[in-house]
VEXZAVEX-704106 format. One record per atom (N, C-alpha, C, O, CB): residue in one letter; x, y, z; residue number from 1. Coordinates in steps of 0.1 Angstrom, whole numbers. Glycine has a CB too. Layout:
# residues N
A, X, Y, Z, NUM
...
END
This chain:
# residues 172
M, 971, 1243, 1492, 1
M, 982, 1240, 1483, 1
M, 979, 1226, 1477, 1
M, 975, 1217, 1483, 1
M, 995, 1240, 1491, 1
I, 982, 1226, 1464, 2
I, 978, 1214, 1456, 2
I, 989, 1213, 1445, 2
I, 994, 1222, 1439, 2
I, 964, 1215, 1450, 2
L, 991, 1200, 1441, 3
L, 1000, 1197, 1430, 3
L, 991, 1194, 1418, 3
L, 982, 1185, 1419, 3
L, 1010, 1185, 1433, 3
I, 994, 1200, 1407, 4
I, 985, 1198, 1395, 4
I, 994, 1191, 1384, 4
I, 1005, 1196, 1381, 4
I, 979, 1211, 1390, 4
T, 989, 1181, 1378, 5
T, 996, 1174, 1368, 5
T, 985, 1168, 1358, 5
T, 973, 1169, 1360, 5
T, 1005, 1163, 1373, 5
T, 990, 1162, 1347, 6
T, 982, 1157, 1337, 6
T, 982, 1141, 1336, 6
T, 989, 1135, 1344, 6
T, 986, 1162, 1323, 6
S, 975, 1136, 1327, 7
S, 976, 1122, 1324, 7
S, 989, 1119, 1317, 7
S, 997, 1129, 1315, 7
S, 964, 1116, 1316, 7
R, 992, 1107, 1313, 8
R, 1005, 1104, 1308, 8
R, 1008, 1111, 1295, 8
R, 1020, 1115, 1293, 8
R, 1006, 1089, 1306, 8
R, 999, 1111, 1285, 9
R, 1002, 1117, 1272, 9
R, 992, 1128, 1270, 9
R, 982, 1127, 1262, 9
R, 1001, 1106, 1261, 9
P, 994, 1140, 1276, 10
P, 985, 1151, 1275, 10
P, 986, 1158, 1261, 10
P, 996, 1158, 1255, 10
P, 987, 1161, 1286, 10
T, 975, 1164, 1257, 11
T, 975, 1172, 1245, 11
T, 979, 1187, 1249, 11
T, 980, 1189, 1261, 11
T, 961, 1172, 1238, 11
R, 981, 1195, 1240, 12
R, 985, 1209, 1243, 12
R, 974, 1216, 1251, 12
R, 976, 1224, 1260, 12
R, 987, 1217, 1230, 12
R, 961, 1213, 1247, 13
R, 950, 1219, 1254, 13
R, 949, 1215, 1269, 13
R, 947, 1224, 1277, 13
R, 937, 1216, 1247, 13
V, 952, 1203, 1272, 14
V, 952, 1198, 1286, 14
V, 964, 1204, 1294, 14
V, 962, 1208, 1305, 14
V, 953, 1183, 1286, 14
R, 975, 1205, 1287, 15
R, 987, 1212, 1294, 15
R, 984, 1227, 1296, 15
R, 987, 1232, 1307, 15
R, 1000, 1211, 1285, 15
S, 978, 1234, 1287, 16
S, 974, 1248, 1289, 16
S, 964, 1249, 1300, 16
S, 965, 1258, 1308, 16
S, 968, 1254, 1276, 16
F, 954, 1240, 1301, 17
F, 944, 1240, 1311, 17
F, 951, 1239, 1325, 17
F, 947, 1246, 1335, 17
F, 934, 1229, 1309, 17
C, 960, 1229, 1326, 18
C, 967, 1228, 1339, 18
C, 975, 1240, 1343, 18
C, 976, 1244, 1354, 18
C, 977, 1215, 1339, 18
K, 982, 1246, 1333, 19
K, 989, 1258, 1335, 19
K, 980, 1270, 1340, 19
K, 984, 1277, 1349, 19
K, 997, 1263, 1323, 19
D, 969, 1271, 1334, 20
D, 959, 1281, 1338, 20
D, 954, 1279, 1352, 20
D, 953, 1289, 1360, 20
D, 947, 1281, 1328, 20
L, 951, 1266, 1356, 21
L, 947, 1264, 1369, 21
L, 958, 1267, 1379, 21
L, 955, 1273, 1390, 21
L, 943, 1249, 1371, 21
A, 970, 1264, 1376, 22
A, 981, 1267, 1385, 22
A, 983, 1282, 1387, 22
A, 988, 1286, 1397, 22
A, 994, 1260, 1380, 22
Q, 980, 1290, 1377, 23
Q, 981, 1304, 1378, 23
Q, 970, 1310, 1387, 23
Q, 973, 1320, 1394, 23
Q, 980, 1311, 1365, 23
V, 958, 1305, 1388, 24
V, 947, 1311, 1395, 24
V, 945, 1305, 1409, 24
V, 937, 1310, 1417, 24
V, 935, 1310, 1387, 24
I, 952, 1294, 1412, 25
I, 951, 1288, 1425, 25
I, 963, 1291, 1433, 25
I, 974, 1287, 1429, 25
I, 948, 1272, 1424, 25
P, 962, 1298, 1444, 26
P, 974, 1302, 1452, 26
P, 981, 1289, 1458, 26
P, 975, 1280, 1463, 26
P, 971, 1311, 1463, 26
G, 994, 1289, 1457, 27
G, 1002, 1278, 1462, 27
G, 1002, 1265, 1454, 27
G, 1007, 1255, 1458, 27
G, 997, 1275, 1476, 27
A, 995, 1266, 1442, 28
A, 995, 1254, 1434, 28
A, 1008, 1253, 1426, 28
A, 1015, 1262, 1422, 28
A, 983, 1255, 1423, 28
V, 1012, 1240, 1425, 29
V, 1025, 1237, 1418, 29
V, 1021, 1227, 1406, 29
V, 1015, 1217, 1408, 29
V, 1035, 1230, 1428, 29
K, 1025, 1231, 1394, 30
K, 1023, 1223, 1383, 30
K, 1036, 1215, 1379, 30
K, 1046, 1221, 1379, 30
K, 1018, 1231, 1371, 30
I, 1034, 1202, 1377, 31
I, 1046, 1195, 1373, 31
I, 1043, 1187, 1360, 31
I, 1031, 1184, 1357, 31
I, 1050, 1185, 1384, 31
N, 1053, 1184, 1352, 32
N, 1051, 1176, 1341, 32
N, 1052, 1162, 1345, 32
N, 1062, 1158, 1352, 32
N, 1062, 1179, 1330, 32
R, 1042, 1154, 1342, 33
R, 1042, 1140, 1347, 33
R, 1052, 1131, 1341, 33
R, 1058, 1123, 1348, 33
R, 1028, 1135, 1346, 33
G, 1053, 1131, 1328, 34
G, 1062, 1122, 1321, 34
G, 1057, 1108, 1322, 34
G, 1046, 1105, 1319, 34
G, 1076, 1123, 1327, 34
K, 1066, 1099, 1327, 35
K, 1063, 1085, 1328, 35
K, 1060, 1081, 1343, 35
K, 1060, 1069, 1346, 35
K, 1074, 1076, 1323, 35
K, 1058, 1091, 1351, 36
K, 1055, 1088, 1365, 36
K, 1042, 1081, 1367, 36
K, 1032, 1084, 1360, 36
K, 1056, 1101, 1374, 36
S, 1042, 1071, 1376, 37
S, 1029, 1065, 1380, 37
S, 1021, 1074, 1389, 37
S, 1027, 1084, 1394, 37
S, 1031, 1051, 1386, 37
V, 1009, 1070, 1392, 38
V, 1001, 1078, 1401, 38
V, 1008, 1078, 1415, 38
V, 1008, 1088, 1422, 38
V, 986, 1073, 1402, 38
Y, 1013, 1066, 1419, 39
Y, 1020, 1065, 1432, 39
Y, 1032, 1074, 1432, 39
Y, 1034, 1081, 1443, 39
Y, 1025, 1050, 1433, 39
E, 1040, 1075, 1422, 40
E, 1051, 1084, 1422, 40
E, 1047, 1099, 1422, 40
E, 1054, 1107, 1429, 40
E, 1060, 1082, 1409, 40
V, 1036, 1102, 1416, 41
V, 1031, 1116, 1417, 41
V, 1026, 1119, 1431, 41
V, 1030, 1130, 1436, 41
V, 1019, 1118, 1407, 41
L, 1019, 1110, 1437, 42
L, 1015, 1112, 1451, 42
L, 1026, 1113, 1461, 42
L, 1026, 1121, 1470, 42
L, 1005, 1101, 1455, 42
A, 1037, 1105, 1458, 43
A, 1048, 1105, 1467, 43
A, 1056, 1119, 1465, 43
A, 1061, 1124, 1475, 43
A, 1058, 1094, 1464, 43
E, 1057, 1124, 1453, 44
E, 1063, 1137, 1450, 44
E, 1056, 1148, 1457, 44
E, 1062, 1157, 1463, 44
E, 1065, 1139, 1435, 44
A, 1043, 1148, 1457, 45
A, 1035, 1158, 1464, 45
A, 1037, 1157, 1479, 45
A, 1039, 1168, 1485, 45
A, 1020, 1156, 1461, 45
A, 1038, 1145, 1484, 46
A, 1040, 1144, 1499, 46
A, 1054, 1149, 1502, 46
A, 1056, 1155, 1512, 46
A, 1039, 1129, 1503, 46
Q, 1064, 1146, 1494, 47
Q, 1078, 1151, 1496, 47
Q, 1078, 1166, 1495, 47
Q, 1086, 1172, 1503, 47
Q, 1087, 1145, 1485, 47
R, 1071, 1172, 1487, 48
R, 1070, 1187, 1486, 48
R, 1062, 1193, 1497, 48
R, 1062, 1206, 1498, 48
R, 1065, 1191, 1472, 48
G, 1055, 1185, 1504, 49
G, 1046, 1191, 1515, 49
G, 1033, 1196, 1510, 49
G, 1027, 1204, 1517, 49
G, 1054, 1202, 1522, 49
L, 1028, 1191, 1499, 50
L, 1015, 1195, 1493, 50
L, 1005, 1184, 1497, 50
L, 1007, 1172, 1494, 50
L, 1016, 1197, 1478, 50
P, 994, 1188, 1503, 51
P, 985, 1178, 1508, 51
P, 976, 1171, 1498, 51
P, 971, 1160, 1500, 51
P, 976, 1184, 1519, 51
Y, 974, 1178, 1487, 52
Y, 964, 1173, 1476, 52
Y, 971, 1173, 1463, 52
Y, 980, 1180, 1460, 52
Y, 952, 1181, 1476, 52
V, 965, 1164, 1454, 53
V, 970, 1163, 1440, 53
V, 958, 1163, 1431, 53
V, 947, 1157, 1434, 53
V, 978, 1149, 1438, 53
L, 959, 1170, 1420, 54
L, 948, 1171, 1410, 54
L, 955, 1165, 1397, 54
L, 965, 1171, 1392, 54
L, 943, 1185, 1408, 54
I, 949, 1155, 1392, 55
I, 953, 1149, 1379, 55
I, 942, 1151, 1369, 55
I, 931, 1147, 1371, 55
I, 956, 1134, 1380, 55
V, 946, 1158, 1358, 56
V, 937, 1161, 1347, 56
V, 939, 1151, 1336, 56
V, 950, 1150, 1330, 56
V, 938, 1176, 1342, 56
E, 928, 1144, 1333, 57
E, 929, 1134, 1323, 57
E, 924, 1139, 1309, 57
E, 916, 1148, 1309, 57
E, 922, 1121, 1327, 57
T, 928, 1133, 1299, 58
T, 925, 1137, 1285, 58
T, 913, 1128, 1280, 58
T, 913, 1116, 1282, 58
T, 937, 1136, 1276, 58
W, 904, 1135, 1273, 59
W, 894, 1128, 1265, 59
W, 892, 1135, 1252, 59
W, 887, 1146, 1252, 59
W, 880, 1127, 1274, 59
K, 895, 1128, 1241, 60
K, 894, 1133, 1228, 60
K, 901, 1147, 1226, 60
K, 895, 1156, 1220, 60
K, 879, 1134, 1224, 60
G, 913, 1148, 1232, 61
G, 921, 1160, 1230, 61
G, 918, 1171, 1240, 61
G, 925, 1181, 1240, 61
G, 919, 1165, 1217, 61
N, 907, 1170, 1248, 62
N, 904, 1180, 1258, 62
N, 905, 1174, 1272, 62
N, 906, 1162, 1274, 62
N, 889, 1185, 1255, 62
P, 904, 1183, 1282, 63
P, 903, 1178, 1296, 63
P, 890, 1170, 1297, 63
P, 880, 1175, 1294, 63
P, 904, 1190, 1306, 63
G, 892, 1158, 1302, 64
G, 880, 1149, 1303, 64
G, 876, 1147, 1317, 64
G, 864, 1146, 1319, 64
G, 884, 1136, 1297, 64
S, 885, 1146, 1326, 65
S, 881, 1144, 1340, 65
S, 892, 1150, 1349, 65
S, 904, 1151, 1345, 65
S, 879, 1129, 1344, 65
M, 888, 1154, 1361, 66
M, 897, 1159, 1371, 66
M, 896, 1150, 1383, 66
M, 885, 1148, 1389, 66
M, 893, 1174, 1375, 66
L, 907, 1144, 1387, 67
L, 908, 1134, 1398, 67
L, 916, 1141, 1409, 67
L, 927, 1145, 1408, 67
L, 915, 1121, 1394, 67
F, 909, 1142, 1421, 68
F, 915, 1148, 1433, 68
F, 920, 1137, 1442, 68
F, 912, 1128, 1446, 68
F, 906, 1158, 1440, 68
Y, 932, 1137, 1446, 69
Y, 938, 1127, 1455, 69
Y, 944, 1134, 1468, 69
Y, 947, 1145, 1467, 69
Y, 949, 1118, 1449, 69
R, 944, 1126, 1479, 70
R, 952, 1131, 1490, 70
R, 966, 1126, 1488, 70
R, 968, 1114, 1486, 70
R, 946, 1126, 1504, 70
A, 976, 1134, 1490, 71
A, 990, 1131, 1488, 71
A, 995, 1121, 1499, 71
A, 992, 1124, 1511, 71
A, 999, 1143, 1487, 71
S, 1001, 1111, 1495, 72
S, 1006, 1101, 1504, 72
S, 1018, 1094, 1498, 72
S, 1018, 1090, 1486, 72
S, 995, 1091, 1509, 72
A, 1029, 1092, 1506, 73
A, 1040, 1085, 1501, 73
A, 1039, 1070, 1503, 73
A, 1047, 1063, 1498, 73
A, 1053, 1090, 1508, 73
T, 1029, 1066, 1510, 74
T, 1029, 1052, 1514, 74
T, 1018, 1044, 1506, 74
T, 1021, 1032, 1502, 74
T, 1026, 1050, 1528, 74
D, 1007, 1049, 1503, 75
D, 997, 1041, 1496, 75
D, 988, 1050, 1487, 75
D, 987, 1062, 1488, 75
D, 988, 1035, 1506, 75
V, 983, 1043, 1476, 76
V, 974, 1049, 1467, 76
V, 960, 1045, 1469, 76
V, 957, 1033, 1469, 76
V, 979, 1046, 1452, 76
K, 952, 1054, 1472, 77
K, 938, 1051, 1474, 77
K, 929, 1056, 1463, 77
K, 934, 1062, 1453, 77
K, 933, 1057, 1488, 77
K, 916, 1054, 1464, 78
K, 907, 1059, 1454, 78
K, 908, 1074, 1454, 78
K, 911, 1080, 1465, 78
K, 893, 1054, 1456, 78
P, 905, 1081, 1443, 79
P, 904, 1095, 1444, 79
P, 894, 1101, 1453, 79
P, 883, 1094, 1456, 79
P, 901, 1101, 1430, 79
L, 897, 1112, 1460, 80
L, 887, 1118, 1469, 80
L, 875, 1123, 1461, 80
L, 863, 1122, 1466, 80
L, 893, 1130, 1476, 80
A, 877, 1128, 1449, 81
A, 866, 1133, 1441, 81
A, 869, 1131, 1426, 81
A, 881, 1131, 1422, 81
A, 863, 1148, 1444, 81
I, 859, 1129, 1418, 82
I, 861, 1128, 1403, 82
I, 851, 1138, 1397, 82
I, 839, 1137, 1399, 82
I, 859, 1113, 1399, 82
F, 856, 1147, 1389, 83
F, 847, 1156, 1381, 83
F, 848, 1153, 1367, 83
F, 860, 1152, 1361, 83
F, 851, 1171, 1384, 83
R, 837, 1150, 1360, 84
R, 837, 1148, 1346, 84
R, 836, 1162, 1339, 84
R, 826, 1168, 1340, 84
R, 825, 1138, 1341, 84
V, 846, 1165, 1332, 85
V, 847, 1179, 1325, 85
V, 839, 1178, 1312, 85
V, 841, 1170, 1304, 85
V, 861, 1183, 1323, 85
K, 829, 1187, 1312, 86
K, 820, 1188, 1300, 86
K, 825, 1198, 1290, 86
K, 823, 1197, 1278, 86
K, 806, 1191, 1304, 86
G, 832, 1209, 1295, 87
G, 837, 1219, 1286, 87
G, 846, 1228, 1293, 87
G, 845, 1230, 1305, 87
G, 825, 1227, 1280, 87
V, 856, 1234, 1286, 88
V, 866, 1242, 1292, 88
V, 868, 1254, 1282, 88
V, 868, 1253, 1270, 88
V, 879, 1235, 1294, 88
K, 869, 1266, 1288, 89
K, 873, 1278, 1281, 89
K, 886, 1283, 1288, 89
K, 886, 1286, 1299, 89
K, 862, 1289, 1281, 89
L, 897, 1283, 1280, 90
L, 910, 1286, 1286, 90
L, 912, 1301, 1288, 90
L, 904, 1309, 1282, 90
L, 921, 1280, 1277, 90
Q, 922, 1305, 1295, 91
Q, 925, 1319, 1298, 91
Q, 927, 1326, 1284, 91
Q, 922, 1337, 1283, 91
Q, 938, 1320, 1306, 91
R, 935, 1320, 1275, 92
R, 938, 1327, 1263, 92
R, 925, 1329, 1254, 92
R, 925, 1338, 1246, 92
R, 948, 1319, 1255, 92
E, 915, 1321, 1257, 93
E, 902, 1323, 1249, 93
E, 893, 1333, 1256, 93
E, 884, 1339, 1250, 93
E, 895, 1310, 1249, 93
I, 896, 1336, 1269, 94
I, 888, 1346, 1276, 94
I, 895, 1360, 1276, 94
I, 888, 1370, 1273, 94
I, 885, 1341, 1291, 94
R, 907, 1360, 1280, 95
R, 915, 1372, 1281, 95
R, 924, 1374, 1269, 95
R, 931, 1364, 1264, 95
R, 923, 1373, 1294, 95
K, 925, 1386, 1264, 96
K, 934, 1388, 1252, 96
K, 947, 1396, 1256, 96
K, 956, 1397, 1248, 96
K, 927, 1396, 1241, 96
D, 947, 1400, 1269, 97
D, 958, 1409, 1273, 97
D, 969, 1402, 1281, 97
D, 977, 1409, 1287, 97
D, 953, 1420, 1281, 97
G, 970, 1389, 1281, 98
G, 982, 1382, 1287, 98
G, 980, 1377, 1301, 98
G, 970, 1373, 1305, 98
G, 993, 1392, 1287, 98
K, 991, 1378, 1309, 99
K, 992, 1372, 1322, 99
K, 984, 1379, 1333, 99
K, 981, 1391, 1331, 99
K, 1007, 1370, 1326, 99
I, 981, 1372, 1343, 100
I, 974, 1378, 1354, 100
I, 983, 1380, 1367, 100
I, 978, 1387, 1376, 100
I, 962, 1369, 1358, 100
G, 995, 1375, 1367, 101
G, 1003, 1377, 1378, 101
G, 1001, 1367, 1389, 101
G, 994, 1357, 1388, 101
G, 1002, 1391, 1384, 101
K, 1007, 1369, 1401, 102
K, 1006, 1360, 1412, 102
K, 994, 1363, 1420, 102
K, 991, 1374, 1424, 102
K, 1019, 1361, 1421, 102
V, 986, 1352, 1423, 103
V, 974, 1353, 1431, 103
V, 977, 1349, 1445, 103
V, 985, 1340, 1447, 103
V, 963, 1343, 1425, 103
E, 972, 1356, 1455, 104
E, 975, 1354, 1469, 104
E, 964, 1347, 1477, 104
E, 967, 1341, 1487, 104
E, 979, 1367, 1475, 104
R, 951, 1349, 1473, 105
R, 940, 1344, 1480, 105
R, 929, 1339, 1471, 105
R, 928, 1343, 1459, 105
R, 935, 1354, 1490, 105
V, 921, 1330, 1476, 106
V, 909, 1325, 1469, 106
V, 897, 1327, 1478, 106
V, 897, 1325, 1490, 106
V, 911, 1310, 1465, 106
V, 886, 1331, 1471, 107
V, 873, 1332, 1478, 107
V, 863, 1325, 1469, 107
V, 863, 1327, 1457, 107
V, 869, 1347, 1480, 107
I, 855, 1316, 1475, 108
I, 845, 1309, 1467, 108
I, 831, 1315, 1469, 108
I, 827, 1317, 1481, 108
I, 844, 1294, 1471, 108
E, 825, 1319, 1458, 109
E, 811, 1325, 1458, 109
E, 801, 1315, 1453, 109
E, 803, 1310, 1441, 109
E, 811, 1338, 1451, 109
S, 791, 1312, 1460, 110
S, 781, 1302, 1456, 110
S, 768, 1306, 1462, 110
S, 768, 1312, 1473, 110
S, 785, 1288, 1459, 110
K, 757, 1303, 1456, 111
K, 744, 1307, 1461, 111
K, 741, 1299, 1474, 111
K, 734, 1305, 1483, 111
K, 733, 1304, 1451, 111
E, 745, 1287, 1475, 112
E, 743, 1279, 1487, 112
E, 756, 1272, 1491, 112
E, 764, 1269, 1482, 112
E, 731, 1270, 1486, 112
Q, 757, 1269, 1504, 113
Q, 768, 1261, 1509, 113
Q, 765, 1246, 1507, 113
Q, 758, 1240, 1514, 113
Q, 771, 1264, 1524, 113
T, 771, 1240, 1497, 114
T, 769, 1226, 1494, 114
T, 782, 1218, 1497, 114
T, 792, 1224, 1501, 114
T, 766, 1224, 1479, 114
E, 781, 1205, 1496, 115
E, 792, 1197, 1498, 115
E, 804, 1200, 1488, 115
E, 815, 1199, 1492, 115
E, 788, 1182, 1496, 115
L, 800, 1204, 1476, 116
L, 810, 1208, 1466, 116
L, 818, 1220, 1470, 116
L, 830, 1220, 1469, 116
L, 803, 1210, 1452, 116
T, 811, 1231, 1475, 117
T, 818, 1243, 1479, 117
T, 826, 1240, 1491, 117
T, 837, 1246, 1493, 117
T, 808, 1254, 1482, 117
K, 822, 1231, 1501, 118
K, 830, 1228, 1512, 118
K, 843, 1220, 1508, 118
K, 854, 1223, 1513, 118
K, 822, 1219, 1522, 118
F, 841, 1211, 1498, 119
F, 852, 1204, 1493, 119
F, 863, 1213, 1486, 119
F, 875, 1212, 1489, 119
F, 848, 1193, 1483, 119
L, 858, 1222, 1478, 120
L, 867, 1231, 1471, 120
L, 874, 1241, 1480, 120
L, 885, 1244, 1478, 120
L, 860, 1238, 1459, 120
S, 866, 1245, 1490, 121
S, 872, 1254, 1500, 121
S, 884, 1247, 1507, 121
S, 894, 1253, 1510, 121
S, 862, 1258, 1511, 121
K, 882, 1234, 1510, 122
K, 893, 1227, 1517, 122
K, 905, 1225, 1508, 122
K, 916, 1227, 1512, 122
K, 888, 1214, 1523, 122
I, 902, 1221, 1496, 123
I, 913, 1218, 1486, 123
I, 921, 1230, 1482, 123
I, 933, 1230, 1482, 123
I, 907, 1211, 1473, 123
F, 914, 1241, 1479, 124
F, 920, 1253, 1475, 124
F, 924, 1263, 1486, 124
F, 929, 1273, 1484, 124
F, 911, 1261, 1465, 124
E, 922, 1258, 1499, 125
E, 926, 1266, 1511, 125
E, 920, 1280, 1510, 125
E, 928, 1290, 1510, 125
E, 941, 1266, 1513, 125
V, 907, 1281, 1510, 126
V, 901, 1294, 1509, 126
V, 903, 1302, 1522, 126
V, 902, 1297, 1533, 126
V, 885, 1293, 1507, 126
S, 907, 1315, 1521, 127
S, 910, 1323, 1532, 127
S, 898, 1332, 1536, 127
S, 889, 1334, 1527, 127
S, 922, 1332, 1530, 127
R, 897, 1336, 1548, 128
R, 886, 1343, 1553, 128
R, 889, 1358, 1555, 128
R, 879, 1366, 1558, 128
R, 881, 1337, 1566, 128
D, 901, 1363, 1555, 129
D, 904, 1377, 1558, 129
D, 900, 1386, 1547, 129
D, 898, 1381, 1535, 129
D, 919, 1378, 1561, 129
D, 899, 1399, 1549, 130
D, 894, 1408, 1540, 130
D, 905, 1417, 1534, 130
D, 902, 1429, 1530, 130
D, 884, 1417, 1546, 130
E, 917, 1412, 1533, 131
E, 927, 1421, 1527, 131
E, 924, 1423, 1512, 131
E, 918, 1414, 1506, 131
E, 941, 1414, 1529, 131
E, 930, 1433, 1506, 132
E, 927, 1436, 1492, 132
E, 939, 1432, 1484, 132
E, 942, 1440, 1474, 132
E, 924, 1451, 1491, 132
N, 945, 1421, 1487, 133
N, 956, 1416, 1478, 133
N, 950, 1411, 1465, 133
N, 938, 1412, 1463, 133
N, 965, 1405, 1486, 133
K, 958, 1404, 1458, 134
K, 953, 1398, 1445, 134
K, 944, 1386, 1449, 134
K, 949, 1375, 1452, 134
K, 965, 1394, 1436, 134
V, 931, 1388, 1448, 135
V, 921, 1378, 1452, 135
V, 914, 1372, 1440, 135
V, 910, 1379, 1431, 135
V, 911, 1384, 1462, 135
V, 914, 1359, 1439, 136
V, 906, 1352, 1429, 136
V, 893, 1348, 1435, 136
V, 893, 1341, 1446, 136
V, 914, 1340, 1423, 136
S, 882, 1351, 1429, 137
S, 869, 1346, 1434, 137
S, 865, 1335, 1424, 137
S, 864, 1337, 1412, 137
S, 859, 1358, 1435, 137
I, 861, 1324, 1430, 138
I, 856, 1313, 1422, 138
I, 841, 1313, 1424, 138
I, 836, 1311, 1435, 138
I, 863, 1299, 1427, 138
T, 834, 1315, 1413, 139
T, 820, 1315, 1412, 139
T, 815, 1301, 1408, 139
T, 819, 1297, 1397, 139
T, 814, 1326, 1403, 139
I, 806, 1295, 1415, 140
I, 801, 1282, 1412, 140
I, 786, 1284, 1410, 140
I, 779, 1288, 1419, 140
I, 804, 1271, 1423, 140
S, 782, 1281, 1398, 141
S, 767, 1281, 1395, 141
S, 763, 1267, 1390, 141
S, 772, 1260, 1384, 141
S, 764, 1292, 1384, 141
S, 751, 1263, 1392, 142
S, 746, 1250, 1388, 142
S, 734, 1251, 1379, 142
S, 726, 1260, 1381, 142
S, 744, 1241, 1400, 142
S, 733, 1241, 1371, 143
S, 720, 1239, 1363, 143
S, 718, 1224, 1363, 143
S, 724, 1217, 1355, 143
S, 722, 1245, 1348, 143
G, 709, 1220, 1372, 144
G, 707, 1205, 1373, 144
G, 719, 1198, 1380, 144
G, 723, 1202, 1391, 144
G, 704, 1199, 1359, 144
E, 724, 1189, 1373, 145
E, 736, 1181, 1378, 145
E, 749, 1187, 1374, 145
E, 760, 1183, 1378, 145
E, 735, 1167, 1374, 145
E, 749, 1197, 1365, 146
E, 761, 1203, 1359, 146
E, 764, 1216, 1367, 146
E, 755, 1223, 1371, 146
E, 760, 1205, 1344, 146
F, 777, 1218, 1369, 147
F, 782, 1230, 1375, 147
F, 791, 1238, 1366, 147
F, 798, 1232, 1357, 147
F, 790, 1226, 1388, 147
I, 792, 1251, 1368, 148
I, 801, 1259, 1360, 148
I, 810, 1267, 1371, 148
I, 804, 1273, 1380, 148
I, 794, 1269, 1351, 148
M, 823, 1266, 1369, 149
M, 832, 1272, 1378, 149
M, 840, 1283, 1370, 149
M, 847, 1280, 1361, 149
M, 842, 1262, 1385, 149
D, 838, 1296, 1375, 150
D, 845, 1307, 1368, 150
D, 855, 1312, 1378, 150
D, 853, 1312, 1390, 150
D, 835, 1318, 1365, 150
F, 866, 1317, 1373, 151
F, 877, 1323, 1381, 151
F, 877, 1338, 1377, 151
F, 879, 1342, 1365, 151
F, 891, 1317, 1379, 151
K, 875, 1347, 1387, 152
K, 875, 1361, 1385, 152
K, 884, 1369, 1394, 152
K, 886, 1365, 1405, 152
K, 861, 1367, 1386, 152
I, 890, 1380, 1389, 153
I, 898, 1389, 1397, 153
I, 892, 1403, 1396, 153
I, 891, 1408, 1384, 153
I, 913, 1389, 1393, 153
G, 887, 1408, 1407, 154
G, 881, 1422, 1406, 154
G, 869, 1422, 1397, 154
G, 866, 1432, 1391, 154
G, 891, 1432, 1401, 154
G, 861, 1411, 1397, 155
G, 849, 1411, 1389, 155
G, 851, 1408, 1374, 155
G, 842, 1405, 1367, 155
G, 842, 1424, 1390, 155
E, 864, 1408, 1370, 156
E, 867, 1404, 1356, 156
E, 871, 1390, 1355, 156
E, 880, 1385, 1362, 156
E, 878, 1414, 1350, 156
E, 865, 1383, 1346, 157
E, 868, 1368, 1344, 157
E, 882, 1367, 1338, 157
E, 885, 1373, 1328, 157
E, 857, 1362, 1335, 157
V, 890, 1358, 1344, 158
V, 904, 1356, 1340, 158
V, 906, 1342, 1335, 158
V, 916, 1339, 1328, 158
V, 913, 1359, 1351, 158
G, 896, 1333, 1338, 159
G, 897, 1319, 1332, 159
G, 906, 1311, 1341, 159
G, 913, 1315, 1350, 159
G, 902, 1320, 1318, 159
P, 905, 1298, 1339, 160
P, 896, 1291, 1329, 160
P, 882, 1290, 1335, 160
P, 879, 1291, 1346, 160
P, 902, 1277, 1327, 160
R, 873, 1287, 1325, 161
R, 859, 1284, 1329, 161
R, 857, 1270, 1327, 161
R, 860, 1264, 1316, 161
R, 849, 1293, 1320, 161
I, 852, 1263, 1337, 162
I, 850, 1248, 1336, 162
I, 836, 1244, 1338, 162
I, 829, 1249, 1348, 162
I, 859, 1241, 1347, 162
K, 830, 1237, 1329, 163
K, 817, 1231, 1330, 163
K, 819, 1216, 1334, 163
K, 826, 1209, 1326, 163
K, 808, 1233, 1317, 163
F, 814, 1212, 1345, 164
F, 816, 1198, 1349, 164
F, 804, 1192, 1356, 164
F, 795, 1199, 1360, 164
F, 828, 1198, 1358, 164
K, 805, 1179, 1358, 165
K, 795, 1171, 1365, 165
K, 803, 1163, 1376, 165
K, 814, 1158, 1373, 165
K, 787, 1161, 1356, 165
V, 798, 1163, 1388, 166
V, 805, 1156, 1399, 166
V, 801, 1141, 1398, 166
V, 789, 1138, 1400, 166
V, 801, 1162, 1413, 166
L, 810, 1133, 1396, 167
L, 808, 1119, 1395, 167
L, 809, 1112, 1409, 167
L, 802, 1103, 1413, 167
L, 817, 1112, 1386, 167
R, 819, 1118, 1417, 168
R, 821, 1113, 1430, 168
R, 827, 1124, 1439, 168
R, 836, 1131, 1434, 168
R, 831, 1100, 1430, 168
L, 822, 1125, 1451, 169
L, 827, 1135, 1460, 169
L, 828, 1129, 1474, 169
L, 818, 1126, 1481, 169
L, 817, 1148, 1460, 169
G, 841, 1126, 1478, 170
G, 843, 1120, 1491, 170
G, 845, 1130, 1502, 170
G, 845, 1142, 1499, 170
G, 855, 1111, 1490, 170
S, 847, 1125, 1513, 171
S, 849, 1134, 1525, 171
S, 864, 1136, 1527, 171
S, 872, 1127, 1524, 171
S, 843, 1129, 1538, 171
L, 868, 1148, 1532, 172
L, 882, 1151, 1534, 172
L, 885, 1146, 1548, 172
L, 896, 1148, 1552, 172
L, 885, 1165, 1532, 172
END
């Protein structure tokens, strides 16, 4: 479970990106940040019982970076991880037929078990059971230092597609 929000003055594209992420991550809560400081956002997440916070920052009108924090009402520390977003394809650009509904589980598919897949498994609370509920599979592929994260339901891509570079990856 994670709280998703934006930087202080987000563009429409960044708000749409956050909404898309909240739709495909089970238990994710999206809030409008407004004038809240990072401390206030982390305190709100702790109050709601959400262990992690994702803040999407804007760069030239697009999502520029994704900052992952551990929610705490008492202190603000450095982000657990920082992903520099190189490119995004939103749900509306991938799917033409509308909403995907409520997602119940996440499965991460990757060629190898890396620190990144372990981190995302912990943040997104990946489940291990084999129920056939509404399952989102996150496919992570890499080319050099850049990664591409796809969200799929039943083999069909539902978006968003994120191309990013890991700038910092801390331990949970």
